[in-house]
C-alpha positions in Angstrom: -40.4 -14.4 59.9 -39.9 -17.9 61.3 -36.5 -19.2 62.4 -36.0 -21.2 59.2 -36.6 -18.3 56.9 -34.3 -16.1 59.0 -31.5 -18.6 58.8 -32.0 -18.9 55.0 -31.9 -15.1 54.7 -28.7 -15.0 56.7 -27.1 -17.7 54.6 -28.1 -15.9 51.4 -26.8 -12.6 52.7 -23.4 -14.1 53.7 -23.1 -15.7 50.3 -24.0 -12.5 48.5 -21.5 -10.6 50.5 -18.8 -13.2 49.7 -19.3 -12.9 46.0 -17.4 -10.2 44.2 -19.5 -7.3 43.1 -19.7 -6.1 39.5 -16.7 -4.2 38.1 -17.0 -0.5 39.0 -17.7 1.6 35.9 -16.1 4.8 34.7 -12.9 6.6 35.8 -11.6 10.0 36.8 -8.8 12.2 35.4 -6.5 14.2 37.7 -5.2 16.8 35.3 -2.9 18.4 37.9 -1.1 15.1 38.5 -1.7 13.8 35.0 -3.2 10.6 36.3 -6.2 8.5 35.2 -7.8 6.7 38.1 -9.9 3.7 37.2 -11.7 1.8 40.0 -11.5 -2.0 39.7 -11.5 -5.2 41.6 -9.0 -8.0 42.0 -10.2 -10.6 39.5 -10.9 -14.2 40.2 -8.2 -16.6 38.9 -10.6 -19.5 38.4 -13.9 -19.1 36.5 -16.6 -21.7 37.1 -17.1 -22.5 33.4 -13.4 -23.3 32.8 -11.6 -26.5 33.8 -8.3 -24.9 34.9 -6.5 -21.8 35.9 -4.7 -20.2 33.0 -1.5 -18.1 33.1 -1.8 -14.3 33.2 -1.7 -12.8 29.7 -3.6 -9.5 30.3 -3.8 -7.2 33.3 -7.1 -5.3 33.1 -10.2 -6.3 31.3 -14.0 -6.4 31.6 -15.2 -9.2 34.0 -16.7 -12.4 32.6 -18.7 -12.9 30.5 -18.1 -9.6 28.7 -14.3 -9.8 29.0 -12.9 -12.2 26.5 -9.8 -12.7 28.6 -11.4 -12.4 32.1 -9.9 -15.8 32.9 -6.3 -14.5 32.7 -6.3 -11.0 34.1 -5.2 -9.3 37.3 -8.1 -6.9 37.8 -11.6 -6.5 36.4 -13.0 -3.0 35.6 -15.9 -1.4 33.8 -14.2 1.6 32.1 -14.8 1.7 28.3 -11.5 1.4 26.4 -12.4 4.1 23.9 -13.0 6.6 26.7 -9.7 5.7 28.3 -8.0 6.2 25.0 -9.4 9.7 24.7 -8.4 10.5 28.3 -4.8 9.5 27.5 -4.8 11.7 24.5 -6.1 14.5 26.8 -2.9 14.1 28.8 -0.9 15.0 25.7 0.0 11.4 24.9 0.1 9.9 21.3 -1.0 6.4 20.5 1.3 4.1 18.6 0.6 0.7 17.2 -0.2 -2.6 19.0 1.3 -6.0 18.0 -0.1 -9.5 17.9 2.5 -12.3 17.7 5.8 -11.3 16.1 6.8 -7.6 16.1 7.4 -4.7 18.5 4.7 -2.5 19.9 5.0 1.3 19.8 3.5 4.2 21.6 4.0 6.8 24.4 5.5 5.2 27.5 3.3 4.9 30.6 3.4 3.9 34.2 0.8 1.3 35.1 0.2 1.2 38.9 -2.2 -0.5 41.2 -3.4 1.1 44.4 -4.3 -1.7 46.9 -4.8 -1.9 50.7 -1.5 -2.2 52.5 -0.5 -5.6 53.8 -0.5 -5.3 57.6 -0.4 -1.5 57.3 -3.1 1.1 57.5 -4.0 3.0 54.3 -3.2 2.1 50.8 -0.1 1.6 48.8 0.8 2.0 45.1 2.7 -0.7 43.4 3.8 -1.2 39.8 1.6 -3.7 37.9 4.5 -6.0 37.0 5.5 -6.3 40.7 2.3 -8.3 41.5 3.2 -10.9 38.9 5.5 -13.9 39.4 6.8 -16.7 37.2 4.9 -19.9 37.9 8.0 -22.1 37.7 10.5 -20.0 39.6 8.4 -17.9 41.8 10.5 -14.9 40.9 8.7 -11.5 40.4 8.5 -10.0 36.9 11.3 -7.3 36.5 10.3 -3.8 35.6 9.0 -3.5 32.0 7.8 -0.7 29.7 4.1 0.0 29.2 3.1 1.6 25.9 0.0 3.5 24.8 -0.6 1.6 21.6 -4.3 2.1 21.0 -6.4 -0.7 19.6 -6.7 -2.3 16.2 -10.0 -1.9 14.4 -12.4 -4.7 13.7 -15.3 -5.3 11.4 -18.0 -7.1 13.5 -20.4 -7.6 10.7 -18.9 -9.0 7.5 -21.9 -7.7 5.6 -21.2 -4.2 6.7 -18.1 -2.1 6.1 -18.3 -0.4 9.5 -15.2 -0.7 11.7 -15.2 -0.4 15.5 -12.6 0.0 18.1 -11.7 -3.6 18.8 -10.9 -3.1 22.5 -14.5 -2.2 23.1 -15.5 -5.7 21.8 -12.8 -7.7 23.7 -13.1 -5.6 26.8 -9.3 -5.6 27.3 -7.7 -2.4 28.5 -4.1 -3.5 29.5 -2.3 -6.4 27.9 0.8 -8.1 29.1 1.8 -10.5 26.3 1.4 -10.0 22.5 -1.6 -12.4 22.3 -4.0 -9.7 21.2 -4.0 -6.3 19.6 -7.5 -5.5 20.8 -6.5 -3.4 23.7 -5.4 0.2 24.6 -2.1 -0.4 26.5 0.5 -3.1 25.8 3.7 -4.1 27.5 7.1 -4.3 25.8 7.2 -8.1 26.2 7.6 -9.9 22.9 6.6 -13.3 21.5 10.0 -14.6 22.7 9.2 -13.9 26.3 5.7 -15.4 25.9 7.3 -18.7 25.2 9.6 -18.5 28.2 7.5 -17.3 31.0 4.1 -18.4 32.5 2.9 -15.8 35.0 0.7 -15.9 38.1 -0.4 -13.3 40.6 1.6 -12.7 43.7 -0.8 -14.0 46.4 1.4 -12.6 49.2 1.1 -9.1 47.8 -2.3 -8.9 46.3 -5.4 -8.6 48.5 -8.2 -11.3 48.2 -10.2 -11.6 45.0 -13.0 -9.2 44.8 -11.2 -6.5 46.8 -11.6 -3.0 45.5 -8.5 -1.4 44.0 -7.6 1.5 41.7 -5.8 1.1 38.4 -3.6 4.2 37.8 -2.3 5.3 34.3 0.1 8.1 34.0 2.9 9.3 31.7 6.2 7.5 32.5 8.3 9.3 35.0 11.6 10.5 33.5 14.7 10.2 35.6 16.0 13.7 36.6 19.2 14.7 35.0 22.4 13.8 36.8 24.1 16.9 38.1 27.6 17.4 36.8 30.2 18.7 39.2 32.2 21.7 38.0 35.8 20.9 37.2 38.6 21.6 39.7 40.7 24.8 39.1 43.6 22.6 37.9 41.5 20.6 35.4 40.0 23.8 34.1 43.4 25.5 33.7 44.8 22.4 31.9 41.8 22.4 29.5 42.3 26.1 28.8 45.9 25.6 28.0 45.0 22.7 25.7 42.4 24.9 23.9 44.9 27.7 23.6 47.5 25.4 22.1 45.0 24.2 19.5 44.0 27.8 18.6 47.7 28.8 18.2 49.0 25.7 16.5 52.3 26.3 14.6 52.3 26.5 10.8 53.5 23.7 8.7 57.3 23.1 8.6 59.4 24.9 5.9 60.0 22.8 2.8 63.5 21.5 2.3 65.9 23.9 0.5 66.5 23.3 -3.2 70.1 22.0 -3.8 71.6 23.7 -6.8 74.3 22.0 -8.8 77.9 23.1 -8.2 79.3 25.6 -10.8 81.5 24.3 -13.5 85.2 24.7 -12.8 87.4 26.8 -15.1 89.6 23.8 -15.9 86.7 22.1 -17.6 86.9 22.0 -21.4 84.4 24.3 -23.1 84.3 24.3 -26.9 82.8 27.8 -26.9 85.2 29.4 -24.4 86.8 31.4 -27.2 83.5 33.0 -28.0 82.6 33.8 -24.4 85.9 35.8 -23.9 85.1 38.2 -26.8 83.8 41.7 -25.9 80.2 42.3 -26.8 79.3 43.7 -30.2 82.6 42.7 -31.9 82.3 40.0 -34.5 85.1 37.6 -34.6 87.4 37.0 -37.7 85.5 33.9 -38.6 82.2 35.8 -38.5 83.6 38.6 -40.8 84.9 36.3 -43.5 82.4 35.8 -46.3 81.0 32.5 -46.9 82.3 30.5 -49.8 79.2 29.4 -51.6 79.4 26.9 -54.4 78.9 28.4 -57.9 76.2 26.7 -59.8 77.2 25.4 -63.4 76.0 27.5 -66.4 72.9 26.2 -68.1 73.5 24.0 -71.1 72.8 25.6 -74.6 70.0 24.1 -76.5 70.9 22.5 -79.8 69.5 24.2 -82.9 66.5 22.4 -84.5 67.3 20.1 -87.3 70.6 18.9 -85.9 
């Protein structure tokens, strides 16, 4: 091999090494930790066939040209969305419903993490997906948000056939950030109102260079441990017991007001029947023994003889 051919081979080798490799296929499931580990690569922010860099609207999708939103994603991967859907169900999670435009997505809550090489530190670090996103205008990072296992809408690829397919397999989108598509498996809780307010970009100071291998991690959302409640002090416990005892031994209702009877009639008052009240029982009075003088009816008139 002459010198010219050797130099050309070295240039081609360096160029090939600089180009990002294809997205790693497949994924693994750690049932003990309830994690789905999906190998991926940091996606390019500028595609050669597009005139500009578009804001981030999804987080994980197929690379270009298979991925319909490969120009606005954080990572590129090769895991099939339907297979990831089944794996999430295998962890005991239930899919909800995605949303496109207005509305609110539903589904089991997830943690979406990214395992990347540590900046200036040996080994790797896990960060939340939203922590590697910043607002283009303010430079402030995206605050923590909810990620939901929504599942994908169904699509009819051929209008001449009634067959429906899992739409995320066609779009190649696995994780979506804004409600610009319902052809995905996981969607954030951001709504159309936030879409109009924020334009997101990747955090260059936190993410490794484009093409770097990383791992997308999906797992059920961690629940905060219950806050321990300190037992009450002896004094507080005693006061509560006295209060409970008083409620159990509550006094009956107050007695009704006594009925006020009218004063007896005095002896000096005039009573038209006083002379009858003073008589002993079973002795009729003189007035009662006197017979009644009834009026005597007049005798009937005699009838006149006929002819007179």
